[in-house]
N, C-alpha and C positions, 0 to 999 in steps of 0.2 A: 555501452556494453549491453549486449543482448543476452538472452537466457543461455545460449550455447557457450558464449564467452565466459559467462559467470560460472557455468558448470566446469569448464576447463580450468578456470582460476581456482575454484574450490578443490578440484582434483589435484592440482599441482601443490597447493598449500597444505592439504591434509593427508596426502598419500593414498587417498581413495582412488578407485578406478573412476572413469568418467560415468559409467553406468551407476555406480554407488553414489557418486556426487549428485547425479541427476535425481536419483530416488530420494536422497536426503533433502534436496532443494524442493522437490515436489511435496514431500511430507511436511516441510516447514510451511510452504504456501498453503497447503490444505489445512494445517492447524490454525493458521492465522485466519483463513476464510471461515472455518467452523466457529472460532471464537467470536469473530465479528458478527456472524449470522445470529449468534445467541445474544448479542448485545454487550458482550464483554470486550474489554480492551486487552491488548497484548503489549506489555512493557518489557523492553530489552534495555537493561541498564548499559549506558555508554553508547547506545545507538539511537533509540527513540521509542515512541509509543504509537501504535496503531489503534484507532478508535472509530466509533460510528458517531457521526453528527447528524442532527436533524435540521434540514433546511425548511423554513416556514413557507407557507403558500404565499404567492405574490402575483401581481399582474404584470404581464409583459406585452410586447407588441410584435406582431408578425411583420418582419421587415419587408416582405413582398407586398402584402395588402394593407399594411399600416393599421390593421384591425387589432383592438385590444383583446388579449386572451388571458385566461386564468391559468397559472402554472401551479399545480398541486404541490403540497408538502411532500418531502421524500427524505429518506435516509441516504447518506453518502459516506463512503469511507474517508478517513483522514489520517494523516501521519504528522506527528510533531517530533522534530529532530531534537536529540538531547544536546546539552551544551557542549559535551565532548565532541560530538559529530560536527557541530557548527564550528568549533575551533579547528578541526582537521580541514574542513572545507575552506576556511578563511585564511589558511597559512599560505 
């Protein structure tokens, strides 16, 4: 499902117009991004948790030259599904 299909689905299920559903989805995604940028997590009971994880620095290898390189530490977004969501997927 892509973003347009999701907007159509939200529109059908909620009774909102597609424009309103798109605005609601954009607002949701913006709120999640803002929260993660501040280092906070977003918990949606029955769905899952969006959070920020820190990946430690490590050494890697350039596959083309086989030369060892240092990969710096960085923050990455993460999602942990709730047990309810896992049950729905595994049915």
